[in-house]
C-alpha positions in Angstrom: -8.3 15.7 -5.5 -5.7 11.9 -4.8 -6.2 11.1 -8.1 -4.4 14.9 -8.9 -1.7 14.2 -6.5 -1.2 11.0 -7.9 0.1 13.0 -11.3 1.8 15.5 -9.5 3.8 13.4 -7.1 6.4 12.4 -9.8 6.9 15.6 -11.3 7.8 16.9 -7.8 9.7 13.6 -7.2 11.6 13.9 -10.6 12.8 18.0 -10.0 14.2 16.8 -7.1 16.2 14.5 -8.4 17.3 17.0 -11.6 18.4 19.4 -9.0 20.7 16.8 -6.8 21.6 13.5 -8.7 22.1 11.8 -12.4 21.3 8.5 -12.8 23.0 5.7 -11.4 24.2 7.9 -8.2 22.8 9.2 -5.1 20.9 7.1 -2.1 17.7 6.3 -4.4 19.5 3.7 -6.2 22.3 2.7 -3.4 20.7 -0.5 -2.2 20.3 -2.1 -5.5 24.0 -2.7 -5.1 23.3 -4.7 -2.1 26.2 -7.0 -0.9 24.5 -10.3 -2.5 24.4 -8.8 -5.5 27.8 -7.6 -5.8 29.7 -9.7 -4.2 32.2 -11.5 -5.7 33.2 -15.4 -5.1 36.7 -16.6 -4.8 35.7 -19.7 -4.8 34.5 -21.7 -8.4 33.4 -24.5 -6.3 31.1 -21.9 -4.4 29.2 -20.6 -7.3 29.2 -24.4 -9.1 27.4 -25.5 -5.4 25.1 -22.6 -5.6 24.2 -22.9 -9.2 23.5 -26.8 -8.8 20.6 -26.3 -6.4 19.3 -23.1 -7.4 16.3 -23.0 -10.0 15.4 -20.0 -11.6 12.2 -19.2 -13.8 12.3 -16.5 -16.3 9.1 -15.1 -17.6 9.1 -14.0 -21.1 10.8 -15.5 -24.4 11.7 -12.6 -26.2 15.4 -12.2 -26.7 15.9 -10.8 -23.0 14.8 -14.0 -21.7 16.7 -16.2 -23.8 19.9 -14.4 -23.3 18.8 -14.4 -19.5 18.6 -18.0 -19.9 21.4 -18.6 -22.0 24.2 -17.2 -19.5 22.4 -18.8 -17.0 23.1 -22.0 -18.4 26.7 -21.2 -18.8 27.2 -20.8 -15.4 25.4 -24.2 -14.8 21.8 -22.7 -13.6 19.0 -24.1 -14.1 17.0 -21.7 -16.1 13.3 -22.3 -17.1 11.4 -20.2 -20.0 7.8 -19.0 -20.1 5.9 -17.0 -22.4 2.3 -16.8 -23.2 2.8 -17.1 -26.7 5.8 -18.9 -28.9 9.0 -18.3 -28.0 10.7 -15.0 -29.8 7.6 -14.1 -31.7 6.7 -10.5 -29.8 8.6 -7.8 -30.2 11.6 -9.8 -30.9 10.4 -10.8 -34.1 9.3 -7.5 -35.6 12.1 -5.4 -34.6 14.7 -3.3 -37.5 17.3 -5.9 -36.2 19.8 -3.2 -35.7 23.0 -3.6 -33.2 23.7 -0.1 -32.3 25.5 1.7 -29.7 25.7 4.9 -32.0 22.0 5.5 -31.5 21.8 4.1 -28.2 19.9 6.8 -26.6 17.7 7.7 -23.8 13.7 8.1 -25.8 13.5 11.6 -23.8 15.0 13.8 -25.8 15.8 17.7 -25.2 13.1 19.2 -26.8 10.5 16.3 -26.9 7.7 18.4 -25.3 8.0 21.0 -28.1 7.9 18.2 -31.0 5.2 15.9 -29.4 2.9 18.9 -28.6 3.3 18.9 -32.5 2.8 15.7 -33.3 0.1 15.5 -31.1 -2.1 17.0 -34.1 -1.2 14.6 -36.7 -2.3 10.8 -36.6 0.5 9.7 -38.7 3.3 11.7 -36.7 6.3 9.4 -35.8 4.8 10.1 -32.1 1.4 9.3 -31.1 -0.5 9.6 -27.5 -3.8 8.3 -27.5 -5.9 10.3 -24.8 -7.2 8.4 -22.2 -8.5 9.0 -18.3 -5.2 7.0 -16.9 -3.5 7.9 -13.8 -0.5 5.8 -14.6 -0.2 7.7 -17.9 -0.7 10.4 -16.8 2.1 10.0 -13.8 4.2 8.5 -17.1 4.3 11.5 -18.3 5.1 13.6 -16.0 8.4 11.8 -15.9 9.1 11.6 -19.2 9.0 15.2 -19.3 11.0 15.8 -16.5 13.6 13.8 -18.4 13.5 15.5 -21.3 16.3 17.6 -21.3 20.4 17.9 -22.0 21.6 17.0 -18.8 19.3 13.6 -18.4 19.8 12.6 -21.9 23.3 13.1 -21.9 23.9 11.0 -18.6 21.5 8.8 -19.9 23.3 7.9 -22.9 26.2 6.7 -21.1 24.9 3.7 -19.6 22.8 2.7 -22.5 25.8 3.0 -25.1 27.7 1.1 -22.2 25.1 -2.1 -22.2 25.1 -1.6 -26.2 28.4 -1.9 -26.5 28.9 -4.9 -24.3 25.6 -6.4 -26.2 27.7 -6.2 -29.2 30.8 -7.3 -28.1 29.1 -10.7 -27.0 27.0 -11.0 -30.1 30.2 -11.4 -32.1 31.4 -14.1 -29.7 28.1 -15.8 -29.5 28.0 -16.1 -33.5 31.7 -17.1 -34.1 30.7 -19.9 -32.2 28.0 -21.5 -34.1 28.4 -23.6 -37.0 26.3 -21.7 -39.7 25.9 -18.1 -40.6 22.5 -18.3 -40.6 21.9 -15.5 -38.8 22.8 -12.8 -41.1 25.1 -10.9 -38.8 27.1 -7.9 -39.8 28.6 -4.8 -39.2 28.6 -2.8 -41.9 27.4 0.1 -40.0 24.9 2.7 -39.8 23.8 6.0 -41.6 21.1 8.7 -40.9 19.2 10.5 -43.5 18.4 14.0 -43.2 16.0 16.1 -45.3 15.8 19.0 -42.9 18.2 21.4 -41.4 16.4 21.0 -38.1 17.1 17.5 -38.6 20.6 17.2 -39.8 21.3 19.7 -36.1 19.9 16.3 -34.6 22.1 14.2 -35.8 25.0 15.9 -35.2 24.2 16.5 -31.6 23.9 12.6 -31.0 26.9 12.2 -33.4 28.8 14.3 -31.1 27.5 12.5 -28.0 28.3 9.1 -29.5 31.9 10.0 -29.9 32.4 11.0 -26.4 31.1 7.5 -25.7 33.3 6.0 -27.9 31.6 5.2 -31.1 33.3 6.7 -34.4 31.5 8.4 -37.0 31.4 11.4 -39.9 29.0 13.9 -41.2 28.0 13.6 -44.7 27.6 16.1 -47.1 24.8 16.0 -49.1 26.9 15.0 -51.8 28.7 12.1 -50.0 25.1 10.9 -48.9 23.4 10.7 -52.2 26.8 9.1 -53.9 26.9 6.6 -51.3 23.2 5.2 -51.2 22.1 5.0 -54.8 18.5 4.0 -52.9 17.9 8.1 -51.6 15.6 10.3 -53.3 16.8 13.9 -52.9 16.9 16.7 -52.0 19.0 15.7 -48.4 20.6 18.3 -46.2 23.0 15.7 -45.3 23.8 13.3 -42.7 26.0 11.1 -40.6 28.1 7.5 -41.1 28.7 5.4 -37.9 31.1 2.6 -38.5 30.9 -0.6 -36.3 26.9 -0.9 -36.4 25.4 -4.1 -36.7 22.9 -5.9 -38.1 20.9 -9.4 -37.4 18.0 -11.3 -38.2 16.3 -11.1 -34.8 13.9 -14.3 -35.2 16.9 -16.1 -36.0 19.0 -14.6 -33.4 16.1 -15.4 -30.6 16.2 -19.4 -31.8 20.2 -19.4 -31.5 19.9 -18.4 -28.1 17.4 -20.2 -27.0 18.7 -23.4 -28.6 21.9 -22.9 -27.3 20.3 -22.3 -23.7 18.4 -25.9 -24.4 21.3 -27.5 -25.4 22.9 -26.5 -21.6 19.9 -27.6 -19.5 17.6 -24.6 -20.0 13.8 -25.8 -20.6 11.2 -24.0 -22.5 7.3 -23.4 -22.1 5.8 -21.6 -25.1 1.8 -21.0 -24.4 2.4 -20.5 -20.9 0.2 -17.6 -19.2 1.1 -16.4 -16.0 -2.2 -15.1 -14.3 -1.1 -14.7 -10.8 2.0 -15.0 -8.7 2.4 -16.2 -5.1 4.4 -14.5 -2.6 5.4 -14.1 1.3 7.3 -11.3 3.0 9.9 -10.7 0.6 10.0 -13.8 -1.4 8.0 -15.3 -4.1 7.3 -19.0 -4.1 5.7 -19.2 -7.0 3.8 -18.6 -10.1 0.2 -19.9 -11.1 0.2 -20.3 -15.1 -2.3 -21.7 -17.6 -0.1 -24.6 -17.5 -0.2 -25.3 -13.8 2.3 -24.0 -10.6 5.6 -23.4 -11.3 8.0 -23.3 -8.1 11.8 -21.8 -8.7 14.6 -20.4 -6.5 14.7 -17.1 -8.1 12.3 -15.1 -10.6 13.3 -12.9 -13.8 10.2 -10.8 -15.2 11.4 -9.7 -18.7 7.9 -9.7 -20.0 8.3 -6.7 -21.8 5.3 -4.6 -22.2 3.5 -7.0 -19.8 5.7 -6.5 -17.1 3.7 -3.6 -15.7 0.4 -5.9 -14.9 2.4 -9.2 -14.2 4.3 -6.7 -11.9 0.9 -5.9 -10.6 -0.2 -8.9 -8.8 2.6 -8.6 -6.2 1.7 -4.8 -5.9 4.9 -3.8 -7.5 4.7 -0.9 -9.7 6.5 -0.9 -12.7 6.5 2.6 -14.7 5.9 0.9 -18.0 3.9 2.0 -21.2 3.6 -0.2 -24.1 4.6 2.3 -27.2 3.4 0.3 -30.3 5.7 0.2 -33.7 5.0 -1.5 -36.4 7.5 -3.0 -39.1 7.0 -3.6 -43.0 9.1 -6.1 -45.3 8.9 -5.3 -49.0 10.4 -8.1 -51.2 12.8 -8.0 -54.2 13.0 -4.1 -53.7 14.4 -2.6 -56.7 17.4 -0.7 -55.0 18.7 -2.6 -51.7 20.7 -0.2 -49.4 24.1 -1.1 -48.6 23.7 -0.3 -45.2 21.0 0.2 -42.1 18.9 3.5 -42.8 17.9 6.0 -40.4 15.2 8.3 -41.9 15.6 11.0 -39.4 12.5 13.3 -39.7 10.2 10.3 -40.0 11.9 7.8 -37.2 11.8 5.3 -39.4 14.6 2.1 -39.4 15.7 0.6 -43.3 17.2 -2.6 -42.7 18.9 -4.5 -45.7 18.0 -8.1 -45.6 18.7 -11.3 -47.9 16.2 -10.3 -51.0 14.1 -7.9 -48.8 13.8 -5.0 -46.9 12.6 -4.3 -43.4 11.1 -0.8 -43.1 10.1 0.0 -38.5 9.0 3.0 -36.7 6.5 5.1 -35.1 6.0 5.2 -31.9 1.9 5.1 -30.9 0.8 5.7 -26.7 -2.2 3.8 -26.5 -2.1 1.3 -24.0 -2.2 -2.3 -24.6 -3.9 -2.2 -27.6 -3.1 -3.9 -30.6 -4.9 -3.5 -33.3 -3.0 -1.9 -36.0 -3.7 1.9 -37.2 -3.6 1.8 -41.1 -2.8 5.8 -41.0 0.6 4.5 -39.0 1.0 1.8 -41.6 0.7 4.6 -44.0 3.1 6.7 -42.4 5.9 4.1 -42.7 4.8 3.8 -46.8 4.9 7.3 -47.3 8.3 7.6 -45.7 9.5 5.0 -47.9 8.5 7.1 -51.0 9.7 10.3 -49.9 13.2 9.0 -49.1 14.1 6.0 -51.1 13.8 5.0 -54.9 11.0 2.3 -54.4 8.3 1.4 -56.7 5.5 3.7 -56.8 2.6 0.3 -56.7 5.1 -1.9 -54.0 3.6 -3.3 -51.6 4.8 -4.9 -48.1 4.6 -8.5 -48.2 4.3 -8.5 -44.1 2.9 -5.8 -41.8 4.0 -6.5 -38.0 3.1 -4.5 -34.9 4.1 -4.8 -31.6 4.1 -3.3 -28.2 7.6 -1.8 -27.0 8.1 -1.6 -23.2 9.0 2.1 -22.7 10.1 3.5 -19.5 9.7 7.1 -18.6 13.3 8.1 -18.5 14.4 6.2 -21.3 16.8 3.6 -19.5 15.3 0.1 -19.3 14.7 -1.8 -15.2 17.4 -4.2 -14.9 18.2 -5.7 -11.2 16.5 -6.4 -7.5 13.8 -4.7 -6.4 13.7 -3.9 -3.0 10.5 -5.4 -2.4 11.5 -9.2 -3.1 14.5 -10.8 -2.1 14.3 -14.0 -5.2 13.3 -11.2 -8.0 15.2 -9.8 -11.4 13.3 -7.4 -13.0 14.8 -6.8 -16.7 12.2 -5.2 -18.9 12.0 -1.8 -20.5 14.3 -1.4 -23.2 12.2 0.3 -25.4 13.4 0.1 -29.3 16.8 -1.2 -27.7 15.5 -4.7 -26.6 18.0 -6.5 -29.3 21.0 -4.0 -29.0 20.8 -4.2 -25.2 19.6 -8.2 -25.4 22.9 -10.4 -24.5 24.7 -7.7 -22.2 21.5 -7.7 -20.3 20.9 -11.4 -20.2 24.4 -11.6 -18.8 23.6 -8.8 -15.7 21.2 -10.9 -15.1 23.2 -13.8 -14.4 25.6 -12.6 -12.8 23.1 -10.5 -9.9 21.3 -14.2 -10.0 24.7 -16.2 -9.5 26.2 -13.6 -6.7 29.0 -12.6 -9.1 30.4 -9.2 -9.1 28.9 -7.5 -12.6 31.4 -6.7 -15.5 28.7 -3.0 -16.1 27.7 -1.1 -13.5 24.2 -2.0 -12.4 22.9 1.5 -10.6 21.7 3.5 -13.5 19.1 0.6 -14.4 17.7 0.2 -11.1 14.3 -0.9 -10.6 13.6 1.4 -7.8 15.0 4.7 -9.1 11.6 5.9 -10.1 
């Protein structure tokens, strides 16, 4: 009976929230805006003095952790980044490389329950949920389905798009300050490609929401879509084109963030895995790692899908599920897309690169399982063949998979949890980690320094669940 109650209680709580408040409002998140987080210092010297004394440990060396280190370092705050592997070689390595505010929509979309029920019968579908006995998974799914409606979708899109817009502005500025153009940063736009009426209908729905939030885009007829994109294989129903959307080489970008942060005083410790956190009352004192004990004044937990397991060591509940995604690299394609493409019905992202294309997609909820499922790889290859003029004998030069951290409402968890005074969470970005990276890093730095955040952090409050 207790197990059943654990699975049902989240549904009751979520349904109460739906009747009352939208994300970012109400008593459930008000404590996230504590005075110490939002106060704005009139004296720059006060911030500088505090920065000299404060040491920050960032757990997670992906794009979020490196962005946080960079913006902290710019404020003169000493930050050390640790990661269980190499810096930037988790999801930051194999994602599509998109910087797309217009595509920054919550994962639980209206109709997700009906669509998921169809896809569950197909192992190679864009979404696959591996059946397994797990209270955490059952609770996550209940919450996910409670958020899969138009009201929550629209209210969640607003802070996500805002965070992505700010991130794109910051990346624009960051790249402009570098001495070389090795990051392959460009803002050529984004095209949705639809082969079905249902796919086009949902794309136009996203276009409407995106335009309401200040993103520019237009509907494309089937003729215009094919004329603009010779790589496409017809027939198509039509599509959508968004202007001003960007792309960047993800690993190079993470490495550049880390290099700039290091030049400003940050320290990076790869191959350093956390296995225990020491805490007393509302304070964390140190972490025990495979390379020894590390003390700090403030801690940032930005470990992606591993955040939940690490948080459990201090009895902090973080409802993040790992969504396994795949990416395939094809060298020297016969045709090269002019802009990134979204193959709507297959949920596959196609990104043009220097001499190759990256195709990324699928969502496999199978726990912390990094095993490659051949059927998922084949599904992306089949989408390529169905939508694009590619060589029938083309083989990917690289196959990658990674675990994307997904929250049940589709918004990341950014902020201080009620339980600890010196911990900031920055995780749960799902497929929008790169798109939301610099905005998240800036917000983390503002919260730790005590400055008033530029963006409203309430929608991302870790205690909203």
